[in-house]
N, C-alpha and C positions, 0 to 999 in steps of 0.2 A: 331609568328604574333608580327612585330616589337610594342618597344613601341615606342610613338613619346613625346618630352617635351614640357608639356604646356605651360610653359613659351610665355610670349610674344614674338614676332621674335626670337624666337631661332628655331633652323631648325632640332637637333640633332635627332637623333634615333638610337634608340640600334642597329641596324645593322649596321652602320658605324664604328663604334669603340666597345672596352672593357669598357667605360662611365656606372657608374653606375645609373640605375633608380629608384627613392624612390614613390612608393605610398602616397597617399594624406592621413592622421592619419585617423581612425575611430573615435578619441576622439573630438566632433562638437566644441570644443574651442580650438584646436590646429588647427584643418582642418579650421575652419573660420580664424587663422591668415596667415596661409600659401595662402589661398584666398587673401586675404588683402595685401600681401607680392609679392603678384606674379602679383597684379593689373590687376586682369581678374574680369571685373565686370560680364560677362557672365556666371559665373562660382559660383557667388551671392547666387542663384536661387536653386543650389544644396544639397541636401542633402550631409552629410561626407558618408554615404554609398554608393552615388552616384559617389564620387571623389575617393573613394579609389577604388572601383572597375575598372575604365573607366579612370582615370586620372596619369599622372607622371610627376615626375618633374627630372631633370637630374642633375648630380652632380656637376655640373658648376654652380649652381644654391645656393649651402651650401660652407660655411667656409670650409677651407679643414682641416680643426682641428676638424671637426665635423663628416668625412667621417671615418668610421674606414675599414679597411679591415681584415680580421680575417685567421687564416690559414686555412681555407676551401673556397670555392668558391663565399662564401656570402661576399655582403658588407652591412655594417649599417649604420645609425643613431648614433651617442653618444648623449646626452642630461646631461650628467654629469657635475655637476657644473651650471647648468644653475636654 
């Protein structure tokens, strides 16, 4: 099943490219910041667990310096220095 980007007006989905998709954080405060920065009022009523399970943001919505590509196939976000 493909992942779809939750950012407004973004039509990217995981089957279209090798672009990484990131789950919303489970931490309620970090998740609230993602929703705020995402500018999706409809997501504000959802819990961080619901957002983590059902919503993703593609790597295009993050500073490239924060996206870490590891030796394995995994891609992660780096929060060092924040």
